[in-house]
C-alpha positions, 0 to 999 in steps of 0.5 A: 891695858884692863878697863878702867873701872865702874866707879872711875867711870862714874867719878869722872862723869859725875865731876864734867856733870854736877861740878860743871867742869870742862872736859878738859879740866875733868880730864886734867884732874883725873889723868885721863885722855879728853876723848875718854871724858867725851866718850863716857859723857856720850855714854852716859846719855846715850846707853844710861850706863857706863859698863866697859864695852867688850874688846876684840871683834867678834868671831863668826864662822860657819863652822861654829853654827854647824856642829851636825853636819861638821860630826856628820862629815867626820864620822864619814871620812874618819881619816880625811885631813883638815883640809879635805874636810875643809873642802867637804864641808864647802860641799856641804854646806855651801861655805869655805873655812879655813884650816885653822878654823877647823883645827879649832871647831873640832877641838870645841867639839872634842873629835880626835883627829889622830890618824890610823896607824897603817903599815907595819907596826914598830918593833918594841925596843928591849930595856937593857 
């Protein structure tokens, strides 16, 4: 669900404060929950604005702060698997990261994960 517009938020707070309506009556008029009205009034008093907060939790990964080390590790071990890269990263920085975080960090850096072809090359197919 998207956040309510700032205009609607201002109308809700104004109705509560300027018209001296109770929180329950304000919520009923605007068809919102009582807790939303309480939250908006409190936000207006403490922060002075009614901007919606960013949604979700902020993500932190030690890989994002050590791009130089990650580039070095990949340059030294170009054929390492994701799990091996995680182990090498942990040895170098002391921070363990999972395979998913390592994969996401490599994609953000634009580092190619294609392995070298080993063994005999496949014969080309003839067109018939």
